[in-house]
VEXKOLRO-289259 format. One record per residue (C-alpha): residue number from 1; residue in three letters; x, y, z. Coordinates in steps of 0.1 Angstrom, whole numbers. Layout:
<kefi n="NUM" res="ALA" east="X" north="Y" up="Z"/>
...
This chain:
<kefi n="1" res="UNK" east="0" north="0" up="0"/>
<kefi n="2" res="UNK" east="12" north="36" up="-7"/>
<kefi n="3" res="UNK" east="25" north="59" up="20"/>
<kefi n="4" res="UNK" east="9" north="94" up="21"/>
<kefi n="5" res="UNK" east="26" north="125" up="37"/>
<kefi n="6" res="UNK" east="1" north="153" up="46"/>
<kefi n="7" res="UNK" east="18" north="186" up="53"/>
<kefi n="8" res="UNK" east="-4" north="212" up="69"/>
<kefi n="9" res="UNK" east="-37" north="209" up="89"/>
<kefi n="10" res="UNK" east="-67" north="197" up="70"/>
<kefi n="11" res="UNK" east="-104" north="205" up="75"/>
<kefi n="12" res="UNK" east="-120" north="179" up="98"/>
<kefi n="13" res="UNK" east="-137" north="162" up="68"/>
<kefi n="14" res="UNK" east="-102" north="157" up="53"/>
<kefi n="15" res="UNK" east="-90" north="143" up="86"/>
<kefi n="16" res="UNK" east="-119" north="118" up="84"/>
<kefi n="17" res="UNK" east="-108" north="109" up="49"/>
<kefi n="18" res="UNK" east="-73" north="102" up="62"/>
<kefi n="19" res="UNK" east="-87" north="79" up="89"/>
<kefi n="20" res="UNK" east="-108" north="61" up="64"/>
<kefi n="21" res="UNK" east="-76" north="56" up="41"/>
<kefi n="22" res="UNK" east="-56" north="44" up="71"/>
<kefi n="23" res="UNK" east="-83" north="18" up="78"/>
<kefi n="24" res="UNK" east="-79" north="6" up="42"/>
<kefi n="25" res="UNK" east="-42" north="1" up="47"/>
<kefi n="26" res="UNK" east="-27" north="34" up="35"/>
<kefi n="27" res="UNK" east="1" north="45" up="58"/>
<kefi n="28" res="UNK" east="0" north="82" up="66"/>
<kefi n="29" res="UNK" east="23" north="108" up="82"/>
<kefi n="30" res="UNK" east="2" north="139" up="92"/>
<kefi n="31" res="UNK" east="22" north="170" up="101"/>
<kefi n="32" res="UNK" east="-1" north="199" up="110"/>
<kefi n="33" res="UNK" east="26" north="226" up="112"/>
<kefi n="34" res="UNK" east="29" north="248" up="81"/>
<kefi n="35" res="UNK" east="66" north="248" up="74"/>
<kefi n="36" res="UNK" east="90" north="230" up="51"/>
<kefi n="37" res="UNK" east="112" north="220" up="80"/>
<kefi n="38" res="UNK" east="84" north="203" up="97"/>
<kefi n="39" res="UNK" east="77" north="178" up="70"/>
<kefi n="40" res="UNK" east="110" north="175" up="51"/>
<kefi n="41" res="UNK" east="125" north="148" up="74"/>
<kefi n="42" res="UNK" east="96" north="125" up="63"/>
<kefi n="43" res="UNK" east="96" north="131" up="26"/>
<kefi n="44" res="UNK" east="118" north="101" up="18"/>
<kefi n="45" res="UNK" east="91" north="77" up="28"/>
<kefi n="46" res="UNK" east="63" north="93" up="8"/>
<kefi n="47" res="UNK" east="47" north="80" up="-24"/>
<kefi n="48" res="UNK" east="24" north="111" up="-24"/>
<kefi n="49" res="UNK" east="26" north="145" up="-8"/>
<kefi n="50" res="UNK" east="-4" north="166" up="1"/>
<kefi n="51" res="UNK" east="9" north="202" up="8"/>
<kefi n="52" res="UNK" east="-7" north="235" up="17"/>
<kefi n="53" res="UNK" east="11" north="269" up="13"/>
<kefi n="54" res="UNK" east="46" north="260" up="27"/>
<kefi n="55" res="UNK" east="75" north="257" up="2"/>
<kefi n="56" res="UNK" east="86" north="226" up="-15"/>
<kefi n="57" res="UNK" east="122" north="232" up="-25"/>
<kefi n="58" res="UNK" east="146" north="215" up="-48"/>
<kefi n="59" res="UNK" east="166" north="203" up="-18"/>
<kefi n="60" res="UNK" east="135" north="186" up="-3"/>
<kefi n="61" res="UNK" east="125" north="171" up="-36"/>
<kefi n="62" res="UNK" east="160" north="156" up="-40"/>
<kefi n="63" res="UNK" east="154" north="135" up="-8"/>
<kefi n="64" res="UNK" east="120" north="122" up="-20"/>
<kefi n="65" res="UNK" east="132" north="88" up="-33"/>
<kefi n="66" res="UNK" east="97" north="74" up="-37"/>
<kefi n="67" res="UNK" east="76" north="104" up="-45"/>
<kefi n="68" res="UNK" east="53" north="101" up="-75"/>
<kefi n="69" res="UNK" east="28" north="130" up="-69"/>
<kefi n="70" res="UNK" east="26" north="163" up="-51"/>
<kefi n="71" res="UNK" east="-10" north="174" up="-45"/>
<kefi n="72" res="UNK" east="-15" north="211" up="-38"/>
<kefi n="73" res="UNK" east="-42" north="221" up="-13"/>
<kefi n="74" res="UNK" east="-52" north="249" up="-36"/>
<kefi n="75" res="UNK" east="-48" north="262" up="-72"/>
<kefi n="76" res="UNK" east="-15" north="282" up="-70"/>
<kefi n="77" res="UNK" east="18" north="265" up="-69"/>
<kefi n="78" res="UNK" east="45" north="293" up="-69"/>
<kefi n="79" res="UNK" east="59" north="279" up="-36"/>
<kefi n="80" res="UNK" east="67" north="246" up="-53"/>
<kefi n="81" res="UNK" east="98" north="240" up="-74"/>
<kefi n="82" res="UNK" east="80" north="228" up="-105"/>
<kefi n="83" res="UNK" east="112" north="225" up="-125"/>
<kefi n="84" res="UNK" east="127" north="201" up="-99"/>
<kefi n="85" res="UNK" east="96" north="180" up="-100"/>
<kefi n="86" res="UNK" east="97" north="179" up="-138"/>
<kefi n="87" res="UNK" east="133" north="167" up="-137"/>
<kefi n="88" res="UNK" east="123" north="139" up="-114"/>
<kefi n="89" res="UNK" east="92" north="130" up="-133"/>
<kefi n="90" res="UNK" east="69" north="138" up="-104"/>
<kefi n="91" res="UNK" east="34" north="149" up="-111"/>
<kefi n="92" res="UNK" east="19" north="181" up="-95"/>
<kefi n="93" res="UNK" east="-18" north="183" up="-91"/>
<kefi n="94" res="UNK" east="-41" north="212" up="-81"/>
<kefi n="95" res="UNK" east="-77" north="212" up="-67"/>
<kefi n="96" res="UNK" east="-95" north="228" up="-96"/>
<kefi n="97" res="UNK" east="-125" north="250" up="-92"/>
<kefi n="98" res="UNK" east="-132" north="248" up="-55"/>
<kefi n="99" res="UNK" east="-122" north="282" up="-42"/>
<kefi n="100" res="UNK" east="-133" north="306" up="-69"/>
<kefi n="101" res="UNK" east="-166" north="317" up="-52"/>
<kefi n="102" res="UNK" east="-148" north="323" up="-19"/>
<kefi n="103" res="UNK" east="-120" north="344" up="-35"/>
<kefi n="104" res="UNK" east="-145" north="364" up="-57"/>
<kefi n="105" res="UNK" east="-165" north="372" up="-25"/>
<kefi n="106" res="UNK" east="-134" north="384" up="-7"/>
<kefi n="107" res="UNK" east="-124" north="406" up="-36"/>
<kefi n="108" res="UNK" east="-160" north="421" up="-36"/>
<kefi n="109" res="UNK" east="-157" north="427" up="1"/>
<kefi n="110" res="UNK" east="-124" north="445" up="-4"/>
<kefi n="111" res="UNK" east="-138" north="468" up="-30"/>
<kefi n="112" res="UNK" east="-169" north="476" up="-8"/>
<kefi n="113" res="UNK" east="-148" north="480" up="24"/>
<kefi n="114" res="UNK" east="-124" north="504" up="5"/>
<kefi n="115" res="UNK" east="-153" north="524" up="-9"/>
<kefi n="116" res="UNK" east="-171" north="527" up="24"/>
<kefi n="117" res="UNK" east="-139" north="535" up="44"/>
<kefi n="118" res="UNK" east="-147" north="506" up="68"/>
<kefi n="119" res="UNK" east="-115" north="509" up="90"/>
<kefi n="120" res="UNK" east="-118" north="547" up="93"/>
<kefi n="121" res="UNK" east="-155" north="544" up="100"/>
<kefi n="122" res="UNK" east="-148" north="518" up="127"/>
<kefi n="123" res="UNK" east="-122" north="540" up="143"/>
<kefi n="124" res="UNK" east="-146" north="570" up="143"/>
<kefi n="125" res="UNK" east="-169" north="550" up="167"/>
<kefi n="126" res="UNK" east="-143" north="533" up="189"/>
<kefi n="127" res="UNK" east="-120" north="563" up="195"/>
<kefi n="128" res="UNK" east="-130" north="594" up="215"/>
<kefi n="129" res="UNK" east="-132" north="626" up="195"/>
<kefi n="130" res="UNK" east="-134" north="608" up="161"/>
<kefi n="131" res="UNK" east="-172" north="609" up="155"/>
<kefi n="132" res="UNK" east="-169" north="640" up="134"/>
<kefi n="133" res="UNK" east="-150" north="621" up="107"/>
<kefi n="134" res="UNK" east="-184" north="612" up="92"/>
<kefi n="135" res="UNK" east="-188" north="647" up="80"/>
<kefi n="136" res="UNK" east="-158" north="645" up="58"/>
<kefi n="137" res="UNK" east="-179" north="625" up="34"/>
<kefi n="138" res="UNK" east="-151" north="602" up="24"/>
<kefi n="139" res="UNK" east="-174" north="572" up="17"/>
<kefi n="140" res="UNK" east="-181" north="565" up="-19"/>
<kefi n="141" res="UNK" east="-207" north="544" up="-38"/>
<kefi n="142" res="UNK" east="-196" north="517" up="-62"/>
<kefi n="143" res="UNK" east="-228" north="517" up="-81"/>
<kefi n="144" res="UNK" east="-222" north="530" up="-116"/>
<kefi n="145" res="UNK" east="-184" north="529" up="-112"/>
<kefi n="146" res="UNK" east="-159" north="512" up="-136"/>
<kefi n="147" res="UNK" east="-143" north="479" up="-125"/>
<kefi n="148" res="UNK" east="-113" north="465" up="-143"/>
<kefi n="149" res="UNK" east="-106" north="428" up="-136"/>
<kefi n="150" res="UNK" east="-70" north="417" up="-143"/>
<kefi n="151" res="UNK" east="-72" north="380" up="-150"/>
<kefi n="152" res="UNK" east="-106" north="368" up="-163"/>
<kefi n="153" res="UNK" east="-106" north="331" up="-152"/>
<kefi n="154" res="UNK" east="-132" north="316" up="-129"/>
<kefi n="155" res="UNK" east="-126" north="340" up="-101"/>
<kefi n="156" res="UNK" east="-127" north="370" up="-123"/>
<kefi n="157" res="UNK" east="-159" north="359" up="-139"/>
<kefi n="158" res="UNK" east="-176" north="353" up="-106"/>
<kefi n="159" res="UNK" east="-165" north="387" up="-95"/>
<kefi n="160" res="UNK" east="-178" north="403" up="-127"/>
<kefi n="161" res="UNK" east="-212" north="388" up="-120"/>
<kefi n="162" res="UNK" east="-212" north="400" up="-84"/>
<kefi n="163" res="UNK" east="-201" north="435" up="-94"/>
<kefi n="164" res="UNK" east="-227" north="437" up="-122"/>
<kefi n="165" res="UNK" east="-253" north="431" up="-94"/>
<kefi n="166" res="UNK" east="-240" north="463" up="-77"/>
<kefi n="167" res="UNK" east="-245" north="482" up="-110"/>
<kefi n="168" res="UNK" east="-208" north="484" up="-119"/>
<kefi n="169" res="UNK" east="-195" north="487" up="-155"/>
<kefi n="170" res="UNK" east="-170" north="458" up="-159"/>
<kefi n="171" res="UNK" east="-141" north="453" up="-183"/>
<kefi n="172" res="UNK" east="-113" north="428" up="-181"/>
<kefi n="173" res="UNK" east="-77" north="423" up="-192"/>
<kefi n="174" res="UNK" east="-64" north="388" up="-199"/>
<kefi n="175" res="UNK" east="-40" north="383" up="-228"/>
<kefi n="176" res="UNK" east="-41" north="345" up="-224"/>
<kefi n="177" res="UNK" east="-78" north="345" up="-229"/>
<kefi n="178" res="UNK" east="-76" north="369" up="-258"/>
<kefi n="179" res="UNK" east="-53" north="344" up="-276"/>
<kefi n="180" res="UNK" east="-74" north="314" up="-266"/>
<kefi n="181" res="UNK" east="-108" north="329" up="-274"/>
<kefi n="182" res="UNK" east="-127" north="354" up="-252"/>
<kefi n="183" res="UNK" east="-157" north="339" up="-233"/>
<kefi n="184" res="UNK" east="-191" north="349" up="-244"/>
<kefi n="185" res="UNK" east="-209" north="375" up="-221"/>
<kefi n="186" res="UNK" east="-212" north="412" up="-214"/>
<kefi n="187" res="UNK" east="-176" north="418" up="-202"/>
<kefi n="188" res="UNK" east="-153" north="430" up="-230"/>
<kefi n="189" res="UNK" east="-115" north="427" up="-231"/>
<kefi n="190" res="UNK" east="-95" north="459" up="-228"/>
<kefi n="191" res="UNK" east="-58" north="467" up="-232"/>
<kefi n="192" res="UNK" east="-40" north="472" up="-198"/>
<kefi n="193" res="UNK" east="-30" north="509" up="-203"/>
<kefi n="194" res="UNK" east="-65" north="518" up="-214"/>
<kefi n="195" res="UNK" east="-81" north="499" up="-186"/>
<kefi n="196" res="UNK" east="-60" north="514" up="-159"/>
<kefi n="197" res="UNK" east="-70" north="549" up="-169"/>
<kefi n="198" res="UNK" east="-107" north="539" up="-172"/>
<kefi n="199" res="UNK" east="-112" north="521" up="-140"/>
<kefi n="200" res="UNK" east="-125" north="534" up="-107"/>
<kefi n="201" res="UNK" east="-118" north="500" up="-91"/>
<kefi n="202" res="UNK" east="-93" north="473" up="-100"/>
<kefi n="203" res="UNK" east="-92" north="437" up="-89"/>
<kefi n="204" res="UNK" east="-61" north="415" up="-95"/>
<kefi n="205" res="UNK" east="-65" north="378" up="-102"/>
<kefi n="206" res="UNK" east="-33" north="368" up="-122"/>
<kefi n="207" res="UNK" east="-4" north="345" up="-113"/>
<kefi n="208" res="UNK" east="29" north="358" up="-100"/>
<kefi n="209" res="UNK" east="54" north="366" up="-128"/>
<kefi n="210" res="UNK" east="91" north="378" up="-129"/>
<kefi n="211" res="UNK" east="79" north="413" up="-121"/>
<kefi n="212" res="UNK" east="49" north="430" up="-105"/>
<kefi n="213" res="UNK" east="19" north="434" up="-128"/>
<kefi n="214" res="UNK" east="11" north="465" up="-109"/>
<kefi n="215" res="UNK" east="40" north="488" up="-101"/>
<kefi n="216" res="UNK" east="48" north="524" up="-99"/>
<kefi n="217" res="UNK" east="44" north="529" up="-137"/>
<kefi n="218" res="UNK" east="10" north="512" up="-137"/>
<kefi n="219" res="UNK" east="-2" north="532" up="-107"/>
<kefi n="220" res="UNK" east="8" north="564" up="-123"/>
<kefi n="221" res="UNK" east="-17" north="556" up="-152"/>
<kefi n="222" res="UNK" east="-46" north="551" up="-127"/>
<kefi n="223" res="UNK" east="-73" north="576" up="-118"/>
<kefi n="224" res="UNK" east="-66" north="594" up="-86"/>
<kefi n="225" res="UNK" east="-84" north="578" up="-58"/>
<kefi n="226" res="UNK" east="-88" north="543" up="-75"/>
<kefi n="227" res="UNK" east="-96" north="513" up="-52"/>
<kefi n="228" res="UNK" east="-74" north="483" up="-57"/>
<kefi n="229" res="UNK" east="-81" north="447" up="-46"/>
<kefi n="230" res="UNK" east="-55" north="420" up="-45"/>
<kefi n="231" res="UNK" east="-64" north="384" up="-38"/>
<kefi n="232" res="UNK" east="-39" north="369" up="-62"/>
<kefi n="233" res="UNK" east="-4" north="364" up="-50"/>
<kefi n="234" res="UNK" east="23" north="383" up="-31"/>
<kefi n="235" res="UNK" east="45" north="401" up="-55"/>
<kefi n="236" res="UNK" east="19" north="407" up="-82"/>
<kefi n="237" res="UNK" east="15" north="442" up="-68"/>
<kefi n="238" res="UNK" east="46" north="461" up="-58"/>
<kefi n="239" res="UNK" east="39" north="466" up="-20"/>
<kefi n="240" res="UNK" east="63" north="496" up="-16"/>
<kefi n="241" res="UNK" east="48" north="514" up="-46"/>
<kefi n="242" res="UNK" east="12" north="506" up="-32"/>
<kefi n="243" res="UNK" east="20" north="519" up="2"/>
<kefi n="244" res="UNK" east="34" north="551" up="-12"/>
<kefi n="245" res="UNK" east="4" north="556" up="-34"/>
<kefi n="246" res="UNK" east="-20" north="550" up="-4"/>
<kefi n="247" res="UNK" east="0" north="575" up="17"/>
<kefi n="248" res="UNK" east="-2" north="601" up="-10"/>
<kefi n="249" res="UNK" east="-39" north="595" up="-18"/>
<kefi n="250" res="UNK" east="-31" north="585" up="-54"/>
<kefi n="251" res="UNK" east="-47" north="552" up="-45"/>
<kefi n="252" res="UNK" east="-78" north="559" up="-23"/>
<kefi n="253" res="UNK" east="-80" north="524" up="-7"/>
<kefi n="254" res="UNK" east="-66" north="489" up="-12"/>
<kefi n="255" res="UNK" east="-77" north="455" up="-1"/>
<kefi n="256" res="UNK" east="-47" north="432" up="3"/>
<kefi n="257" res="UNK" east="-49" north="395" up="12"/>
<kefi n="258" res="UNK" east="-15" north="384" up="-2"/>
<kefi n="259" res="UNK" east="20" north="396" up="6"/>
<kefi n="260" res="UNK" east="55" north="393" up="-7"/>
<kefi n="261" res="UNK" east="65" north="379" up="27"/>
<kefi n="262" res="UNK" east="40" north="361" up="48"/>
<kefi n="263" res="UNK" east="34" north="371" up="76"/>
<kefi n="264" res="UNK" east="43" north="406" up="63"/>
<kefi n="265" res="UNK" east="67" north="417" up="91"/>
<kefi n="266" res="UNK" east="75" north="454" up="87"/>
<kefi n="267" res="UNK" east="53" north="459" up="56"/>
<kefi n="268" res="UNK" east="47" north="496" up="50"/>
<kefi n="269" res="UNK" east="11" north="487" up="42"/>
<kefi n="270" res="UNK" east="5" north="480" up="79"/>
<kefi n="271" res="UNK" east="7" north="518" up="87"/>
<kefi n="272" res="UNK" east="-20" north="527" up="62"/>
<kefi n="273" res="UNK" east="-56" north="529" up="75"/>
<kefi n="274" res="UNK" east="-69" north="529" up="39"/>
<kefi n="275" res="UNK" east="-54" north="495" up="35"/>
<kefi n="276" res="UNK" east="-77" north="466" up="44"/>
<kefi n="277" res="UNK" east="-54" north="437" up="52"/>
<kefi n="278" res="UNK" east="-62" north="401" up="57"/>
<kefi n="279" res="UNK" east="-39" north="370" up="63"/>
<kefi n="280" res="UNK" east="-42" north="352" up="30"/>
<kefi n="281" res="UNK" east="-77" north="340" up="37"/>
<kefi n="282" res="UNK" east="-97" north="347" up="6"/>
<kefi n="283" res="UNK" east="-99" north="310" up="-1"/>
<kefi n="284" res="UNK" east="-101" north="298" up="34"/>
<kefi n="285" res="UNK" east="-138" north="300" up="41"/>
<kefi n="286" res="UNK" east="-151" north="270" up="61"/>
<kefi n="287" res="UNK" east="-169" north="257" up="30"/>
<kefi n="288" res="UNK" east="-139" north="262" up="7"/>
<kefi n="289" res="UNK" east="-114" north="247" up="31"/>
<kefi n="290" res="UNK" east="-135" north="215" up="33"/>
<kefi n="291" res="UNK" east="-137" north="213" up="-5"/>
<kefi n="292" res="UNK" east="-99" north="219" up="-8"/>
<kefi n="293" res="UNK" east="-90" north="192" up="17"/>
<kefi n="294" res="UNK" east="-113" north="166" up="0"/>
<kefi n="295" res="UNK" east="-100" north="174" up="-34"/>
<kefi n="296" res="UNK" east="-64" north="176" up="-24"/>
<kefi n="297" res="UNK" east="-65" north="142" up="-6"/>
<kefi n="298" res="UNK" east="-86" north="128" up="-34"/>
<kefi n="299" res="UNK" east="-61" north="140" up="-61"/>
<kefi n="300" res="UNK" east="-32" north="122" up="-44"/>
<kefi n="301" res="UNK" east="-51" north="89" up="-41"/>
<kefi n="302" res="UNK" east="-66" north="91" up="-76"/>
<kefi n="303" res="UNK" east="-31" north="98" up="-91"/>
<kefi n="304" res="UNK" east="-17" north="68" up="-74"/>
<kefi n="305" res="UNK" east="-45" north="45" up="-86"/>
<kefi n="306" res="UNK" east="-46" north="59" up="-121"/>
<kefi n="307" res="UNK" east="-80" north="77" up="-120"/>
<kefi n="308" res="UNK" east="-68" north="113" up="-118"/>
<kefi n="309" res="UNK" east="-86" north="139" up="-141"/>
<kefi n="310" res="UNK" east="-59" north="150" up="-166"/>
<kefi n="311" res="UNK" east="-69" north="187" up="-163"/>
<kefi n="312" res="UNK" east="-59" north="187" up="-126"/>
<kefi n="313" res="UNK" east="-23" north="177" up="-134"/>
<kefi n="314" res="UNK" east="-1" north="208" up="-139"/>
<kefi n="315" res="UNK" east="26" north="189" up="-158"/>
<kefi n="316" res="UNK" east="4" north="166" up="-180"/>
<kefi n="317" res="UNK" east="34" north="146" up="-194"/>
<kefi n="318" res="UNK" east="34" north="129" up="-160"/>
<kefi n="319" res="UNK" east="-4" north="125" up="-158"/>
<kefi n="320" res="UNK" east="-2" north="87" up="-153"/>
<kefi n="321" res="UNK" east="15" north="72" up="-123"/>
């Protein structure tokens, strides 16, 4: 029977799955701590690794003598050394469409919280002498405003539907989809520079690249007072440039769920009351966490028994165990 290494705490439903697998003869190491150091000493025994957000480095992969598949508890995999997996012929799987609703809801919350100045409003009630803040009329409506969505995959499309319900005008920028064929619907594609100047609100849903998608140059093209939401990945938005733009008022408010360093010790964003910060939780609702645990454990088992869905394998040349 195979040996499964689970790195990171699973939802209780996932833990039930692990007990059931153990009763069927699958041996399991379950390490709840989220760090590479906590699970790396056990990697040499594993046929399959289920991993959350902690890194999987080339050095650890080199010690994985039996490893056949790495199953990500999520859809992103920038913390995994994919090149090292490819060199070893090890498959990498992701969970598919289990978190798009949760992330889209979080992005919508960020846009609303930014427009309504939620943190400043909360302080006006809690701190003596701040009640008069209400008369500054800093709150804004989002109805009728322009929303640019960067990355028009499942999350972006869910957000577009939600924003349309608030009466927003929505456009999207996604060069990949433009090459592959733009999906039918009311949201048109737009060039990035044009969209940045058009938007009152911007929500980011793209993978991390070699450089930030939103940096100082892109911020300079935006309307003054724009609201920015980032639920994508740390490093997609230049944090220093964003903090400076918030401090100057160039960006009116920002919702940030992901950081270049997590936790973001010493980030300049922490000093900005117009930044609504959250600890990388957009996809960690109770409902989504359950779906991800079930899917991630299922992907590991299904890969080993040859029943994995090919579209869940990041490196399809290794889609068969």
